[in-house]
C-alpha positions as MATLAB code, in Angstrom:
seq = 'MTITMQAARKRKVRPKTGVASGISVRSAVDADASEVIALVSGVLAEFGLPFDLKSKDSDLIDIEGNYSDRGGAFDILEDGVGRILGTCGLYRIDHETIELRKMYFVPEIRGLGIGWLILSRAVDRAREMGYRTMVLETTTVLEQAIRLYQRFGFVRIGTTHLSERVDQTYSLDL';
ca = [
     230.268  220.238  187.715;
     233.176  220.430  190.463;
     232.282  220.151  193.893;
     233.224  223.395  195.549;
     232.839  225.023  199.405;
     230.663  228.093  197.321;
     228.358  225.056  196.333;
     228.555  223.475  199.543;
     227.824  226.775  201.338;
     224.397  227.618  198.561;
     223.227  223.901  199.827;
     223.881  224.760  203.510;
     226.404  222.037  204.330;
     230.011  221.673  205.073;
     231.688  219.406  203.170;
     235.540  219.351  204.530;
     238.111  220.992  202.313;
     240.877  219.172  200.589;
     239.547  216.151  198.987;
     235.749  217.658  197.983;
     237.403  220.874  196.365;
     239.071  218.117  193.940;
     236.090  216.161  192.724;
     234.214  216.565  189.395;
     230.664  214.875  188.208;
     230.204  213.773  184.858;
     227.572  211.572  182.895;
     228.710  207.844  182.575;
     229.400  206.200  179.555;
     229.600  202.362  178.851;
     233.491  202.304  178.542;
     232.429  203.036  182.661;
     231.033  200.172  183.256;
     233.983  197.942  184.970;
     235.758  200.556  187.003;
     231.809  201.314  188.183;
     231.333  197.705  188.892;
     234.582  197.564  190.946;
     233.291  200.542  192.888;
     229.780  199.223  193.426;
     230.719  195.573  194.362;
     233.479  197.009  196.619;
     231.501  199.452  198.553;
     228.722  196.638  199.242;
     231.888  193.936  200.141;
     232.688  196.708  202.714;
     229.172  196.195  204.437;
     229.007  192.760  203.647;
     226.260  193.290  201.116;
     226.178  190.494  197.759;
     227.223  192.130  194.559;
     225.236  190.196  191.649;
     225.461  190.967  187.856;
     222.707  188.513  187.163;
     220.441  190.218  189.000;
     220.316  193.544  191.186;
     222.962  194.718  189.240;
     222.725  193.609  185.613;
     222.052  197.728  185.027;
     225.943  198.344  185.657;
     226.641  196.291  182.359;
     224.854  198.371  179.916;
     224.784  201.600  181.969;
     223.615  204.248  178.636;
     220.585  201.776  177.745;
     219.861  201.304  181.155;
     219.871  204.833  182.532;
     220.381  207.734  179.938;
     218.619  205.867  177.287;
     215.392  205.284  178.679;
     214.858  208.673  180.548;
     217.685  208.479  183.621;
     220.776  209.415  184.225;
     223.751  207.884  185.661;
     226.927  209.789  187.111;
     230.046  209.302  188.824;
     232.182  211.114  190.529;
     235.981  211.030  189.731;
     239.327  213.230  191.034;
     241.474  215.160  189.605;
     243.457  212.163  187.762;
     239.773  210.590  186.293;
     239.653  207.918  189.662;
     235.893  207.112  190.001;
     235.268  207.900  193.890;
     231.446  208.069  193.834;
     228.353  206.900  191.709;
     225.011  208.238  191.426;
     221.671  206.601  189.150;
     218.384  208.179  188.110;
     216.518  204.740  187.030;
     213.480  205.720  184.877;
     210.444  203.288  186.935;
     207.734  204.897  184.895;
     206.938  208.644  183.354;
     206.029  210.584  186.641;
     208.570  207.923  188.912;
     212.479  207.750  188.921;
     214.472  205.820  191.172;
     217.622  206.882  193.378;
     220.174  203.815  192.553;
     223.718  203.086  192.874;
     224.538  205.974  195.322;
     228.160  204.715  196.444;
     231.141  206.433  197.309;
     234.497  205.588  198.241;
     235.412  205.640  202.093;
     237.556  208.956  201.865;
     234.891  210.797  200.205;
     232.493  209.641  202.635;
     231.432  212.163  205.818;
     232.194  215.337  203.530;
     229.258  216.691  202.506;
     229.474  215.067  199.404;
     226.152  213.035  199.897;
     223.749  215.686  200.042;
     225.527  218.016  197.276;
     224.908  214.829  194.871;
     221.345  213.957  196.778;
     220.512  217.675  195.931;
     221.604  217.676  192.189;
     220.174  214.176  191.567;
     216.772  215.530  192.810;
     217.224  218.670  191.237;
     217.736  216.615  187.687;
     214.294  214.374  188.436;
     212.478  217.751  188.732;
     213.830  219.243  185.970;
     213.137  215.979  183.879;
     209.750  216.542  184.583;
     209.277  213.027  187.253;
     206.883  213.543  190.384;
     208.096  210.879  192.910;
     211.373  209.305  193.878;
     212.031  206.634  195.436;
     214.844  204.306  196.723;
     215.900  200.979  198.034;
     218.132  200.475  201.088;
     219.472  198.107  203.818;
     219.519  198.932  207.467;
     223.365  198.145  207.716;
     223.635  201.694  205.527;
     223.242  203.652  208.546;
     224.893  206.900  207.187;
     223.034  206.981  203.978;
     219.500  206.447  205.400;
     219.958  209.157  208.017;
     220.836  211.546  204.371;
     217.806  210.355  203.009;
     215.032  210.990  205.984;
     216.913  214.081  206.838;
     216.476  214.816  203.036;
     212.702  214.713  203.479;
     212.078  210.863  202.054;
     210.231  208.773  204.357;
     209.627  205.020  204.305;
     207.235  203.308  202.638;
     206.036  200.017  202.757;
     206.330  197.575  199.302;
     206.110  193.924  198.147;
     209.153  193.862  195.479;
     212.123  194.189  197.942;
     215.446  192.509  196.280;
     217.341  189.957  198.675;
     219.689  193.219  199.205;
     217.692  195.225  200.746;
     214.948  195.903  203.645;
     213.815  199.655  203.281;
     211.577  201.502  200.426;
     211.802  205.227  200.904;
     210.010  208.130  198.914;
     210.076  211.807  198.106;
     207.219  214.043  196.603;
     209.428  216.104  193.632;
];
């Protein structure tokens, strides 16, 4: 999938021209792990959040095994020369529930409307896969992401299993 202005208009968002028009989305493979880890850890550091390959982020060591092989998906956004600009994971919780994970973008593609497009794509994909609920965990410092989730229709729910990096959980009926 290539992100285009036409796709943006269909989704009723207005990505800014330039960077957005040269981004493609593809399924991640295990060979992408080191670049994905670098991107995710870099974004987390930017917001003062911990990165931990021994717990919360261990799913990135074996992307295929933790995502596609168990009924989910993990996509990367890349530019025309193959540089990874963003990530978006769908992690199977059970036969009805999928978790949106690791939706992170480099600073230069934030605020362009790409988040809405990628979130729309993830929700559509989860529906096609037969899931009924999408959940996500986030933290207060990720204000733009939280606004995106709320505008999209996610509602905040209570939970007892939050990891140390997150302080909010949201859910969307698919």
